[in-house]
N, C-alpha and C positions, 0 to 999 in steps of 0.2 A: 353717471358713466362709471362703469366698473373695470378696476385694475386687476388684472391675474399676475400675481406675484408669486414667485416660487422660493425667493430667497427671503430669509427672515432679516430683520434689524440687525442681530447680531451678526449675522454672515455679510451684510452689507459693510458693516462697520468694520469688521476683520478684513476684509478684501480692500477696503479703502486706504486702512491703516498698515498694510500687510503684516498682519498679525498671522502667525501659523494656527490653523485649527485643526485639533487633534481628531483622529479617525475614531470616535466611541460609538459602539454598537450595543453597548448593554449598560445597566446597572454597574455591575461589576468591574467593567472597563472603566465607568466615570470614577467609581471609588479609587480604583487603582492609580487612576490618574491624578486624583484630588491628594493621594499620599505620596504622591511623587514616586510610585513603583511602576514596574515593568506591567503590561497588560499580559506577558508570555507567563504562565506558572512554573516554568522551569527555572527562568532568568530570575523570578520573584524568590523561588524557594532557595537558591543559590546564593543569592544577594542577601537572605535573611539567616543563612547558616552560622551557627556560634562559630566563633574563630578556631576552637580545636577541630572542629568538624571538618570545616573548609580546609584547612592545613593538614590533615590526614587525607582527604580527597585529593588535594594539589601534589601531595606527596606520592600517593598511588598513581597520579596521572603522570608522574615526571615531567611535569612543565617545567621550562626553564625561561630566561630574560625574552630568549627570541619569540616565545610565544606571547609576549604581551605587547599589545599595539604601541605602547609608548613607555619608555624608561621611568615616567613619572606617576605611571599607575600603581596601585599597591597590589594589585592582582584580587582583592577580596568581592569584585562584582565581576559577573560573567562577560559584559562588555568590553572589560579590559582586554581581553583576549583574542588574537587572531581565530580566525577559522579553525586553523590548525590545532591551536590551543583549546578551543571549545570542543574539538573532535577528541582530543587527549582526555579531556575531562569526561565527557561522554562515555568513553570506553571505561575508563576508570569506576565510574559510576555504575556500570553495566556489572563490572568485576564485583564490587561490592554487593549487588544484588544477588548475583549467582552465590556468592559465598554466603550470604545470609540465607538463602534457600537451601543450601546442602543441610542445614540444622532444622530440628524439629522448631514448631513455633513456642514461645513464651517459656524458651530454657532460662535456667537461673545460674548464676555464678556457682552456686554450691554444687550443682549438677557436673561442673568440670572437676570437682575434686573426689567424684565418686566412681573410682576406679575398679575394674574386675580384675583381681588379683591371682586368677587362676594360671596363667604362664609362668609364674614364679618358685 
């Protein structure tokens, strides 16, 4: 007698013991899940930002305490923010990108010191 089963033993165990099963659709998803990171690239990138960069972006975004989901959150993770706060951060990032695109690629600090003195 053959039994047709569509559930694996692991799925049965999780269902019986009420264990939440993550929705993983690729190797990348499983690696991020195992590392405790978000499946979403923007959230992962924001959460990995160096503190100085995240503070700069948050300053440009003009987020305040009302944009945090809880007073107890630090604000260094994207999920700490309300939808409104997340939108402010997204708009601030767009401003940074537009500013960056206004200049030629691969410019150096020295080039900012090269000033054409014709008008003096």
